[in-house]
N, C-alpha and C positions, 0 to 999 in steps of 0.2 A: 702283199696287202694285209695279211694277217698281222704282221708286225706293226703296221701303221695303225690299224684298228686298235690293237692292244695298247699302243703308246697313246693314242687319242683317248681311249677309255681311262687309262691311268692318269693322263693330264686332266681330264674332266673330273675324275674322282679327287685328285689333289686340289683342283680349283673349288670343288664343292666343299671339301674339308676346310680349306682356307676361308671360304665365304661363311661357312657355318661357324668357324672359330671367331671370325670378325663379328658376326651377328651376335654370338653369345657374349663376346666381350662388351659390345655396345649395350646389350641388354643388361648385363651385370652393372655396367657404369650407370645406366639410367636408373636402375633399382637403387644403387647407392645414393645417387642424387635425390631420388624420391624419398628415401629413408631420412636423409639429412633435412630435407624440406619439411617432411612430416614431423620429425623430431623437434625442429624449431617451432612449428605451429603448436605442437603439444606443449612445449615449454612456455610459449606465449599464453596459451589458454590456462595453464597451471598458475602462471603469474597473475593473470586477471582473476582467476578463481580465488587465489590467496588475498588479493585486494578486496574482493567482495566479502570474503569471510571476515577480514579485519574491519570493514565498514559495518557489517552486520553486528559484530561484537561491540562496536562503538555505539550503534543505534539502539541496541537491546536495552541498556539501562534507561535511556531517554524515553523509549516507548513505555517501559514499566512505570516510570515517573508520571508520564502523561495519563496512563490508565489509572494510577492511584489518585491523581488530581481530578480526573473525570468522575471517579466514584465519590470523592469527597464533595465535589460540586453538585453532583446528582443528589446526594443526601441533603446538602444544604438547601437545594432547590425544593426538595420535597418538604423540608421543615418550613421553609418560607411560604410555600403554597398552603400548608396547613394553617400557619399563622395568619396568612392573608384571608383565608376562609373564615377564621375566627373573628378577625377584625371586621370583615364584611358583615358577618352575622350580628356582631355587636353594634355596628353602625346602623344596620337596618332596624334593630330594636330601639336604638336611641332616636332615630328619625321618626319611628312610629310614636314614641313617647313625646317627641317634640311637637308632632302634629296634635296629639291629645292635649298637651299643655297649652298650645296655641288656641285650640278650640275652647278649652276651659277658661283661658284668660279672656277670650272674646265674650264668652257667656257671662262671666262675672262682671266684665266691664259694662256690658249691656244692662245687666241687673242694677249695677251701681248707677248708671245713667237714669234708669227708670225711677229708682228711688230718689235720686237728686231732683227729678222733675216733679215728684210728688211733694217735695219739701217746698 
């Protein structure tokens, strides 16, 4: 019986070693497949990143141009606002004078009418 037990132990040991070798081979193969997949994903991400970098380089001068235009228009708007204030002030002055002139004309027209009545 000792021989049968020894043979059984050796057979089991050989089976364990074979199963272990198969498991390690499968694991190595799965790791290789995972590395290939991850390498492909990394490559895809690098390609998309390069595309974004190219688009950013393309957009940068356009953004700069729009910022310069914005500054120019802001300056013009400030100048126009100042001129509009000046014109509003001058219009107010002229409207006040217009009212005075109208009152003066009415006064003198009335005086002329009074004098005409006396004649």
